[in-house]
C-alpha positions as CSV (number, residue, x, y, z in Angstrom):
1,M,60.7,106.2,96.8
2,T,63.9,105.4,94.9
3,H,67.0,107.5,95.3
4,V,69.4,107.9,92.4
5,V,73.0,108.6,93.2
6,T,74.8,110.8,90.6
7,L,78.6,110.7,90.4
8,S,80.4,113.9,89.6
9,A,83.7,114.1,87.8
10,P,86.6,113.2,90.0
11,N,88.5,116.2,91.4
12,A,92.2,116.5,91.9
13,Q,91.9,115.3,95.6
14,D,90.1,112.2,94.4
15,C,92.8,111.4,91.9
16,V,95.6,111.9,94.5
17,A,93.7,109.7,97.0
18,L,93.2,106.9,94.4
19,A,96.9,107.1,93.5
20,E,97.9,106.8,97.1
21,I,95.6,103.8,97.7
22,E,97.1,102.1,94.6
23,L,100.7,102.7,95.9
24,C,99.7,101.4,99.3
25,G,98.3,98.3,97.7
26,E,101.5,97.7,95.7
27,L,103.5,98.0,98.9
28,M,101.3,95.5,100.7
29,I,101.6,93.0,97.8
30,A,105.4,93.4,97.9
31,A,105.6,93.1,101.7
32,S,103.5,89.9,101.6
33,A,106.0,88.4,99.1
34,V,109.2,88.8,101.1
35,D,110.6,86.5,103.8
36,E,112.1,89.4,105.8
37,E,110.1,91.2,108.5
38,R,110.3,94.5,106.5
39,L,110.9,95.8,103.1
40,S,114.2,97.4,102.6
41,P,114.3,101.1,101.6
42,D,115.7,100.0,98.2
43,R,112.8,97.6,97.6
44,I,110.3,100.2,98.6
45,D,111.8,102.6,96.1
46,E,111.7,99.9,93.5
47,V,108.0,99.1,94.1
48,L,107.1,102.8,94.1
49,D,109.3,103.4,91.1
50,V,111.0,106.4,92.6
51,R,114.7,105.4,92.0
52,G,116.8,108.4,91.6
53,E,114.2,111.0,92.5
54,S,114.9,113.4,95.3
55,W,112.5,114.6,98.1
56,A,113.0,118.1,96.6
57,S,110.6,117.0,93.8
58,V,107.9,116.0,96.2
59,P,105.1,118.6,96.7
60,R,105.4,120.4,100.1
61,Q,102.2,119.0,101.5
62,A,103.1,115.4,100.6
63,A,106.6,115.8,102.1
64,R,105.1,117.2,105.3
65,R,102.9,114.1,105.7
66,R,105.9,111.8,105.2
67,G,107.7,113.6,108.0
């Protein structure tokens, strides 16, 4: 018997998870390209394209996860 998998439309949580995975990938690529042990906070902001944004604009749930 063959089972067919049907894909439903992505929900908001799926979209957020995919965006987070993409951002993590961008950070890993940037980290692998530097000679230093860690990325500087300024370089992280540049990679994530968050220059000039404040934590006040981050949704409460996401800010809580970031600590």
